[in-house]
C-alpha angles and dihedrals in degrees: 000000000000118000116210119210091223090066092067135055124228124243088248088067089057091047091052092047092051092048092053094043092050093049096049093149093055129083120250088250092058092049091047089052090052089051091048094239139110118271095236090054092051092048091051093048090052092048089049090053092050090049094050093047092040091224136107108245101172141037106223119211130177097268104011144040122211134182115270116242091260090069092060089065090059093057 
């Protein structure tokens, strides 16, 4: 059985998810700054994670991003 890398997410995706979830009162730009990366890159990484897991992890609003209700079950 061949395992494709695209089927899995990297640990960095998990690190990004945790950073955004923990800073739920911050904008995505502020979290990206804390992670020393550009905001568009962070947003894309989070969208990639949602796509790979086939689940909505965040509710996106104009100025903020907050964890979707499913994440509260994991806490």
